[in-house]
TIVOLO-33711 format. One line per field, with one value per residue (C-alpha): x, y, z; residue number from 1; residue in one letter. Coordinates in nm, 3 decimals. Each point is the difference from the previous one (the first is absolute). Example, Ala and Ser with C-alpha at 12.3 -4.5 7.8 and 13.67 -1.06 7.14 Angstrom:
2
x	(1.230/0.137) .
y	(-0.450/0.344) .
z	(0.780/-0.066) .
pos	(1/2) .
code	(A/S) .
This chain:
502
x	(-19.063/-0.100/-0.091/0.107/-0.197/0.165/-0.264/0.101/0.283/-0.041/-0.359/0.088/0.255/-0.255/-0.264/0.223/0.173/-0.333/-0.097/0.326/-0.031/-0.335/0.123/0.302/-0.215/-0.230/0.290/0.059/-0.305/-0.193/0.272/-0.038/-0.381/-0.006/-0.092/-0.290/-0.114/0.006/-0.218/-0.232/-0.084/0.067/0.289/0.133/0.368/0.133/-0.216/0.099/0.332/-0.188/-0.104/0.364/0.095/-0.284/0.102/0.359/-0.127/-0.214/0.229/0.318/-0.162/-0.153/0.275/0.157/-0.343/-0.083/0.327/-0.054/-0.369/0.079/0.241/-0.269/-0.316/0.127/0.164/-0.251/-0.286/0.159/0.092/-0.356/-0.150/0.243/-0.057/-0.376/0.010/0.237/-0.226/-0.322/0.160/0.132/-0.357/-0.125/0.269/-0.088/-0.366/0.069/-0.216/0.150/0.359/-0.045/-0.117/0.316/0.224/-0.180/0.037/0.373/0.033/-0.176/0.235/0.292/-0.155/-0.049/0.352/0.150/-0.170/0.078/0.351/0.187/-0.210/0.094/0.373/-0.011/-0.189/0.265/0.290/-0.165/-0.098/0.360/0.288/0.285/0.251/0.002/-0.368/-0.107/0.234/-0.151/-0.355/0.078/0.153/-0.330/-0.189/0.236/-0.030/-0.380/0.034/0.229/-0.211/-0.318/0.148/0.144/-0.293/-0.237/0.122/-0.073/-0.337/-0.102/0.086/-0.167/-0.317/-0.038/0.053/-0.199/-0.261/-0.070/0.182/-0.242/0.178/0.320/-0.204/-0.211/0.302/0.088/-0.310/0.102/0.351/-0.137/-0.244/0.289/0.197/-0.304/-0.074/0.353/-0.003/-0.242/0.178/0.355/0.012/-0.083/-0.011/0.317/0.177/-0.265/0.054/-0.030/0.015/-0.197/0.173/-0.183/0.059/0.209/-0.275/0.202/0.293/-0.235/-0.152/0.340/0.155/-0.298/-0.033/0.373/0.049/-0.330/0.092/0.344/-0.152/-0.264/0.260/0.220/-0.275/-0.125/0.335/-0.120/-0.238/0.131/0.377/0.240/0.028/-0.369/-0.148/-0.245/0.280/0.225/-0.287/-0.086/0.362/0.064/-0.304/0.111/0.343/-0.156/-0.235/0.275/0.227/-0.288/-0.048/0.362/-0.027/-0.326/0.140/0.302/-0.232/-0.276/-0.003/-0.159/0.114/-0.141/0.359/0.268/0.285/0.247/-0.062/0.200/0.307/0.035/0.229/-0.205/-0.329/0.133/0.222/-0.264/-0.259/0.235/0.103/-0.357/-0.094/0.274/-0.064/-0.376/0.061/0.226/-0.241/-0.303/0.204/0.073/-0.370/-0.111/0.252/0.031/-0.379/-0.024/0.290/-0.166/-0.334/0.086/0.336/-0.009/-0.378/-0.101/-0.359/-0.114/0.007/0.335/0.147/-0.119/0.147/0.332/0.023/-0.012/0.383/0.013/-0.249/0.194/0.328/-0.149/-0.127/0.324/0.210/-0.216/0.012/0.373/0.060/-0.167/0.242/0.317/-0.108/-0.145/0.321/0.176/-0.038/-0.260/0.286/0.111/-0.317/-0.078/0.329/0.030/-0.376/0.001/0.308/-0.161/-0.324/0.198/0.182/-0.330/-0.159/0.315/-0.040/-0.366/0.112/0.149/-0.350/-0.065/-0.305/0.140/0.046/-0.217/-0.093/0.296/0.263/-0.128/-0.227/0.067/0.364/-0.028/-0.332/0.168/0.300/-0.210/-0.259/0.253/0.179/-0.323/-0.111/0.328/-0.076/-0.368/0.022/0.296/-0.105/-0.322/0.201/0.241/-0.281/-0.149/0.328/0.008/-0.346/-0.208/-0.326/-0.204/0.147/-0.006/-0.299/0.161/0.321/-0.200/-0.205/0.318/0.154/-0.315/-0.027/0.364/-0.056/-0.321/0.153/0.313/-0.202/-0.229/0.251/0.279/-0.218/-0.150/0.348/0.126/-0.315/0.054/0.363/-0.104/-0.270/0.248/0.243/-0.275/-0.104/0.362/0.057/-0.319/0.094/0.350/-0.133/-0.314/0.063/-0.313/-0.092/-0.333/0.120/0.007/-0.242/0.060/-0.097/0.261/0.360/0.116/-0.253/0.095/0.368/-0.074/-0.200/0.277/0.255/-0.210/-0.063/0.370/0.096/-0.260/0.137/0.358/-0.108/-0.161/0.337/0.160/-0.258/0.080/0.372/-0.071/-0.194/0.313/0.201/-0.253/0.021/0.380/0.033/-0.308/-0.111/0.200/0.225/-0.119/-0.305/-0.312/-0.020/0.379/0.160/0.246/0.349/-0.096/-0.074/-0.227/0.211/-0.073/-0.147/-0.238/-0.111/-0.081/-0.191/-0.192/-0.097/-0.107/-0.220/-0.151/-0.106/-0.161/-0.182/-0.186) .
y	(-8.746/-0.360/-0.301/-0.327/-0.318/-0.276/-0.265/-0.339/0.058/-0.335/0.071/0.360/-0.142/-0.245/0.269/0.260/-0.265/-0.115/0.364/0.079/-0.315/0.108/0.354/-0.138/-0.261/0.269/0.187/-0.282/-0.230/0.223/0.035/-0.344/0.038/0.328/-0.155/-0.192/0.314/0.195/-0.259/-0.050/0.366/0.155/0.229/0.235/-0.079/0.327/-0.031/-0.354/0.102/0.202/-0.326/-0.022/0.368/0.127/-0.240/0.126/0.359/-0.018/-0.239/0.197/0.340/-0.068/-0.200/0.295/0.109/-0.354/-0.031/0.321/-0.073/-0.333/0.179/0.248/-0.211/-0.348/-0.267/-0.272/0.230/0.096/-0.360/-0.125/0.290/-0.042/-0.375/0.046/0.257/-0.219/-0.305/0.183/0.152/-0.343/-0.130/0.297/-0.060/-0.366/0.089/0.292/0.016/0.309/0.123/0.304/-0.222/-0.210/0.307/0.156/-0.325/-0.011/0.360/-0.096/-0.295/0.242/0.223/-0.295/-0.130/0.346/0.014/-0.356/-0.067/0.263/-0.093/-0.366/0.068/0.253/-0.248/-0.259/0.228/0.103/-0.358/-0.121/0.185/0.119/-0.281/-0.363/-0.065/0.295/-0.106/-0.349/0.139/0.235/-0.293/-0.189/0.315/0.057/-0.363/0.037/0.325/-0.164/-0.314/0.201/0.193/-0.307/-0.235/0.266/-0.080/-0.371/0.063/0.245/-0.247/-0.302/0.184/0.170/-0.315/-0.248/0.215/0.364/0.332/0.101/-0.235/0.207/0.249/-0.239/-0.206/0.288/-0.053/-0.313/0.142/0.328/-0.193/-0.203/0.312/0.163/-0.317/0.001/0.365/-0.007/-0.300/0.104/0.375/0.205/0.376/0.048/0.333/0.255/0.375/0.144/0.361/0.031/0.201/0.149/-0.143/0.225/0.059/0.228/-0.241/-0.289/0.181/0.099/-0.345/-0.187/0.238/-0.001/-0.375/-0.062/0.233/-0.158/-0.346/0.134/0.168/-0.307/-0.250/0.229/-0.029/-0.338/0.172/0.359/-0.030/0.180/0.314/0.071/0.323/-0.200/-0.207/0.301/0.196/-0.283/-0.057/0.373/0.042/-0.303/0.153/0.334/-0.164/-0.214/0.303/0.182/-0.309/0.014/0.372/-0.056/-0.291/0.204/0.265/-0.221/-0.067/-0.343/-0.104/-0.288/-0.122/0.136/0.063/-0.051/-0.372/0.025/0.115/-0.361/-0.184/-0.313/0.159/0.203/-0.276/-0.271/0.208/0.077/-0.364/-0.133/0.248/-0.143/-0.363/0.030/0.136/-0.298/-0.252/0.136/-0.007/-0.369/-0.084/0.214/-0.086/-0.369/-0.039/0.170/-0.206/-0.325/0.090/0.212/-0.149/-0.360/-0.030/-0.139/0.030/0.185/-0.304/-0.123/0.347/0.004/-0.345/0.115/0.254/-0.266/-0.027/0.379/-0.009/-0.270/0.189/0.319/-0.178/-0.194/0.315/0.201/-0.265/-0.057/0.376/0.002/-0.265/0.175/0.350/-0.089/0.112/0.177/0.312/-0.025/0.064/-0.364/-0.096/0.319/0.025/-0.361/-0.012/0.306/-0.129/-0.344/0.155/0.215/-0.310/-0.186/0.280/0.022/-0.372/0.060/0.260/-0.284/-0.126/-0.089/-0.087/-0.351/-0.061/-0.186/-0.020/-0.211/0.198/0.357/0.013/-0.256/0.081/0.380/-0.024/-0.178/0.236/0.319/-0.111/-0.114/0.333/0.199/-0.198/0.080/0.370/0.011/-0.108/0.206/0.316/0.012/-0.038/0.272/0.244/-0.024/-0.013/0.250/0.141/0.094/-0.196/0.318/0.035/-0.365/0.056/0.294/-0.197/-0.300/0.216/0.157/-0.341/-0.129/0.321/-0.028/-0.359/0.085/0.301/-0.194/-0.274/0.240/0.261/-0.247/-0.240/0.279/0.123/-0.348/-0.084/0.313/-0.097/-0.351/0.130/0.225/-0.290/-0.222/0.266/0.051/-0.374/-0.037/0.292/-0.133/-0.334/0.109/0.364/0.101/0.011/-0.159/-0.247/-0.303/-0.152/-0.150/-0.343/-0.006/-0.106/0.354/0.147/-0.241/0.081/0.373/-0.052/-0.217/0.274/0.252/-0.230/-0.088/0.368/0.061/-0.290/0.125/0.343/-0.170/-0.164/0.346/0.119/-0.289/0.075/0.360/-0.136/-0.192/0.323/0.175/-0.286/0.033/0.379/0.134/-0.256/-0.015/-0.303/-0.075/-0.196/0.213/0.102/0.000/0.345/0.107/-0.129/-0.248/-0.359/-0.222/-0.198/-0.351/0.101/0.247/-0.262/-0.242/0.272/0.083/-0.364/-0.018/0.308/-0.150/-0.307/0.202/0.236/-0.285) .
z	(3.581/-0.063/0.200/-0.153/0.048/-0.194/0.061/-0.136/-0.249/-0.175/-0.098/-0.086/-0.244/-0.144/-0.054/-0.163/-0.212/-0.144/-0.061/-0.179/-0.209/-0.145/-0.075/-0.187/-0.174/-0.134/-0.159/-0.249/-0.007/-0.240/-0.264/-0.158/-0.002/-0.196/-0.339/0.159/0.185/-0.327/-0.171/0.297/0.068/-0.342/0.098/-0.267/-0.072/0.146/0.313/0.098/0.156/0.264/0.164/0.108/0.015/0.218/0.277/-0.017/-0.005/0.314/0.187/-0.068/0.044/0.341/0.175/0.184/0.120/0.107/0.191/0.195/0.062/0.164/0.238/0.097/0.006/0.086/-0.212/0.074/-0.095/-0.333/-0.076/0.060/-0.196/-0.289/-0.023/0.008/-0.281/-0.201/0.040/-0.088/-0.310/-0.102/0.018/-0.202/-0.262/-0.030/-0.059/-0.238/-0.313/-0.164/-0.046/0.224/0.286/-0.011/-0.021/0.298/0.197/-0.075/0.120/0.323/0.045/-0.022/0.266/0.235/-0.057/0.059/0.341/0.105/-0.135/0.209/0.304/-0.039/-0.024/0.285/0.218/-0.071/0.091/0.329/0.090/-0.028/0.170/-0.220/-0.036/-0.116/0.072/-0.213/-0.278/0.000/0.003/-0.287/-0.186/0.017/-0.102/-0.292/-0.112/-0.006/-0.192/-0.255/-0.028/-0.051/-0.291/-0.169/0.067/-0.133/-0.350/0.052/0.164/-0.271/-0.277/0.159/0.106/-0.337/-0.204/0.212/0.178/-0.090/0.009/0.278/0.237/-0.016/0.205/0.206/0.112/0.233/0.215/0.194/0.052/0.138/0.219/0.144/0.088/0.163/0.197/0.142/0.103/0.299/0.155/-0.067/0.035/0.302/0.015/-0.203/0.010/0.095/0.033/0.350/-0.122/-0.323/-0.273/-0.296/-0.343/-0.224/-0.257/-0.228/0.002/-0.073/-0.299/-0.141/0.049/-0.139/-0.293/-0.075/0.016/-0.178/-0.287/-0.021/-0.036/-0.240/-0.220/-0.008/-0.083/-0.278/-0.177/-0.127/-0.241/-0.023/0.037/0.234/-0.210/-0.055/0.144/0.215/0.156/0.059/0.154/0.241/0.100/0.037/0.222/0.205/0.060/0.099/0.249/0.152/0.042/0.168/0.221/0.115/0.081/0.188/0.203/0.106/0.143/0.144/0.378/-0.065/-0.348/-0.202/-0.043/0.229/-0.243/0.283/-0.050/-0.321/0.193/0.110/-0.241/0.068/-0.104/-0.294/-0.136/0.033/-0.186/-0.289/-0.012/-0.002/-0.275/-0.225/0.097/-0.058/-0.349/-0.076/0.153/-0.187/-0.322/0.054/0.046/-0.291/-0.271/0.083/-0.001/-0.340/-0.137/0.105/-0.160/-0.303/-0.102/0.123/-0.047/0.340/0.121/0.314/0.230/-0.133/0.046/0.360/0.064/-0.147/0.284/0.274/0.020/0.025/0.287/0.182/-0.041/0.143/0.310/0.055/-0.046/0.241/0.272/-0.042/0.029/0.343/0.126/-0.112/0.110/0.342/0.176/-0.287/-0.210/-0.279/-0.242/0.027/-0.191/-0.192/-0.189/-0.121/-0.058/-0.228/-0.184/-0.043/-0.130/-0.244/-0.126/-0.039/-0.201/-0.210/-0.069/-0.086/-0.254/-0.208/-0.093/-0.362/-0.213/-0.052/0.372/0.245/0.365/0.115/-0.187/0.024/0.305/0.274/0.079/-0.001/0.188/0.291/0.008/-0.027/0.252/0.260/-0.029/0.018/0.304/0.174/-0.051/0.100/0.365/0.126/-0.184/0.204/0.321/-0.112/-0.089/0.350/0.196/0.283/-0.082/0.306/0.045/-0.048/-0.352/-0.100/-0.226/-0.177/-0.059/-0.123/-0.234/-0.136/-0.070/-0.169/-0.204/-0.112/-0.109/-0.184/-0.174/-0.088/-0.163/-0.185/-0.116/-0.068/-0.194/-0.211/-0.090/-0.083/-0.198/-0.211/-0.054/-0.103/-0.235/-0.179/-0.037/-0.138/-0.253/-0.103/-0.042/-0.205/-0.223/-0.062/-0.126/-0.188/-0.084/0.195/0.366/-0.087/-0.256/0.225/0.244/0.340/-0.134/-0.276/0.049/-0.072/0.240/0.278/-0.050/0.026/0.319/0.141/-0.066/0.192/0.295/0.019/0.019/0.272/0.206/-0.046/0.126/0.301/0.072/0.005/0.254/0.234/-0.039/0.106/0.300/0.102/-0.023/0.227/0.251/0.014/0.001/0.182/0.258/0.326/0.040/0.352/0.105/0.072/0.365/0.054/0.029/-0.270/0.061/0.274/-0.107/0.201/0.243/0.119/0.336/-0.164/-0.249/0.284/0.181/-0.316/-0.040/0.364/-0.041/-0.314/0.196/0.279/-0.236/-0.171) .
pos	(1/2/3/4/5/6/7/8/9/10/11/12/13/14/15/16/17/18/19/20/21/22/23/24/25/26/27/28/29/30/31/32/33/34/35/36/37/38/39/40/41/42/43/44/45/46/47/48/49/50/51/52/53/54/55/56/57/58/59/60/61/62/63/64/65/66/67/68/69/70/71/72/73/74/75/76/77/78/79/80/81/82/83/84/85/86/87/88/89/90/91/92/93/94/95/96/97/98/99/100/101/102/103/104/105/106/107/108/109/110/111/112/113/114/115/116/117/118/119/120/121/122/123/124/125/126/127/128/129/130/131/132/133/134/135/136/137/138/139/140/141/142/143/144/145/146/147/148/149/150/151/152/153/154/155/156/157/158/159/160/161/162/163/164/165/166/167/168/169/170/171/172/173/174/175/176/177/178/179/180/181/182/183/184/185/186/187/188/189/190/191/192/193/194/195/196/197/198/199/200/201/202/203/204/205/206/207/208/209/210/211/212/213/214/215/216/217/218/219/220/221/222/223/224/225/226/227/228/229/230/231/232/233/234/235/236/237/238/239/240/241/242/243/244/245/246/247/248/249/250/251/252/253/254/255/256/257/258/259/260/261/262/263/264/265/266/267/268/269/270/271/272/273/274/275/276/277/278/279/280/281/282/283/284/285/286/287/288/289/290/291/292/293/294/295/296/297/298/299/300/301/302/303/304/305/306/307/308/309/310/311/312/313/314/315/316/317/318/319/320/321/322/323/324/325/326/327/328/329/330/331/332/333/334/335/336/337/338/339/340/341/342/343/344/345/346/347/348/349/350/351/352/353/354/355/356/357/358/359/360/361/362/363/364/365/366/367/368/369/370/371/372/373/374/375/376/377/378/379/380/381/382/383/384/385/386/387/388/389/390/391/392/393/394/395/396/397/398/399/400/401/402/403/404/405/406/407/408/409/410/411/412/413/414/415/416/417/418/419/420/421/422/423/424/425/426/427/428/429/430/431/432/433/434/435/436/437/438/439/440/441/442/443/444/445/446/447/448/449/450/451/452/453/454/455/456/457/458/459/460/461/462/463/464/465/466/467/468/469/470/471/472/473/474/475/476/477/478/479/480/481/482/483/484/485/486/487/488/489/490/491/492/493/494/495/496/497/498/499/500/501/502) .
code	(M/Y/R/N/S/R/G/R/P/G/L/V/L/A/A/V/T/V/A/Q/F/V/F/A/L/D/M/S/V/V/N/V/A/L/P/A/I/R/D/G/L/G/F/A/P/L/D/L/S/W/V/V/H/V/Y/A/L/T/F/G/G/L/L/L/L/G/G/R/A/C/D/L/Y/G/R/R/R/L/L/V/L/G/L/A/V/F/G/L/C/S/L/A/G/G/L/A/Q/H/P/W/Q/L/V/A/A/R/A/G/Q/G/V/G/A/A/A/A/A/P/A/A/L/A/M/L/T/T/A/F/P/E/G/P/R/R/V/R/A/L/G/V/W/S/A/A/N/A/A/G/G/A/L/G/V/L/A/G/G/V/L/T/E/Y/A/S/W/R/W/V/M/L/V/N/L/P/I/V/A/T/A/L/A/L/L/P/R/G/I/G/A/G/A/Q/P/V/R/R/E/R/L/D/V/L/G/A/V/L/A/T/G/G/V/G/L/L/V/F/G/V/V/R/T/E/S/R/G/W/G/S/P/A/T/L/A/A/L/G/A/A/V/A/L/L/V/A/F/V/V/T/E/L/R/S/P/A/P/L/L/R/L/G/L/L/R/S/R/W/V/A/G/A/N/V/L/V/F/L/A/A/A/G/Q/F/A/A/F/Y/F/V/S/L/H/L/Q/Q/V/L/G/L/G/A/A/A/T/G/A/A/F/L/P/F/S/A/G/L/V/V/G/S/L/F/A/T/R/I/T/A/H/R/S/P/Q/V/A/L/V/P/G/A/V/L/A/A/A/G/L/G/W/F/A/L/I/S/P/E/G/G/F/L/G/D/V/L/G/P/S/L/V/T/S/L/G/T/G/L/V/L/A/P/V/A/A/A/A/T/A/G/V/A/P/R/E/A/G/A/A/S/G/L/L/S/S/S/R/Q/L/G/G/C/V/G/L/A/A/L/A/T/L/A/A/H/R/T/A/S/A/A/A/S/T/T/G/S/T/T/G/S/T/A/G/S/A/T/G/R/A/A/L/D/A/G/Y/A/L/G/L/A/A/G/A/V/L/F/A/L/A/A/V/V/A/V/T/V/L/P/R/R/R/P/G/V/P/E/G/R/P/L/V/A/G/E/R/H/E/E/L/R/L/E/G/T/S/S) .
């Protein structure tokens, strides 16, 4: 049983939006700075990727645990704790003097984000009643999430080129401080348990181990390949642990994740959809960034600036989605959004070594980002539709975990596909997979061929997301029983209740 104290919803929205922005920012801000980090701390070539991967490993592996913990121990408490850990580890990373110190700091950032991100989303869904107000709030949250990921590329490039790579870590501190400053004024008790349940320790170990090994196995494919014994062992162990997790949750009286949640077509469909969309979105960031730097020859700051239209499109798409789904099914934005994103990535796949920003990047950036923005806001509303307040954290953790896994697993698969295409293209022109360099015309053409294939595959993933939106998600608006549309009188009553609840 839960008591719900919504406090001041406007400040709740401001606090969790700032928190989500910094978590999304940190997913991409480091990528552009990797060469400078390598030179500054003396990373070995094969170890440098762990600056990115260890964050994905701890963040993705602990999200389900973080979601359940915030239901049991209080969302405000987990949000404050997670933000504090994230901020302290950002400071430690910015002051790191050795490679292991930076990797450890990135791992700590992932732990903090895994505690705070589900708590933030759960707090938002309990602060705003299901309906138009929640849709609008989730639209703002989604816009901040999208903007953080896209602006991270710009921030990483500018800070690295004009300041120091250390500032890609230290820039988090004022943002975290802002979120923490808003929390005491804007958030009261939150949803607090009246009857304390025990945490499902066995389920937490199995879920964390299974998801963590899955992420670990996938990120290792970059250096070892999908068919290597080490990769197959990690993925096999991950599957075994996740199967054991499902069996354990079915038998547990207080499961980490009540599997009955997945009987809801809203919850199940939204999580599958966000998995596919995240893979497509991460592919767009990854391959376009590499194309700009390694094929077109742009510097770090110029590459970041080239993503500004993408950032703007994501925000505009997210905010527009909230307007058209306030009193309609999320499908009215999800389906055209996924189709539009697929078309944009298909357009991106036409890139060429002789192209430029205006011809190859600007147009598809706007189309892809608008479509992706249309997907991000309503999918969060769909994933929490009909979920009881006492399970809001678990549902939020599941959604965040699906997005993280989609981005990690999908991008690793597409990167492997692109690498094979690049090697094949290089071999066909030089007779050797190592006969050309990235700086030569032949090498740039081979890279371009690989990136184009990766972007085309991302378009297919968004097309599949559109199919899921049409076939799995209900065609009614959340909160309206199957087969009975919301009539005018009910809509007026809903609006009246919205006004009194604020």
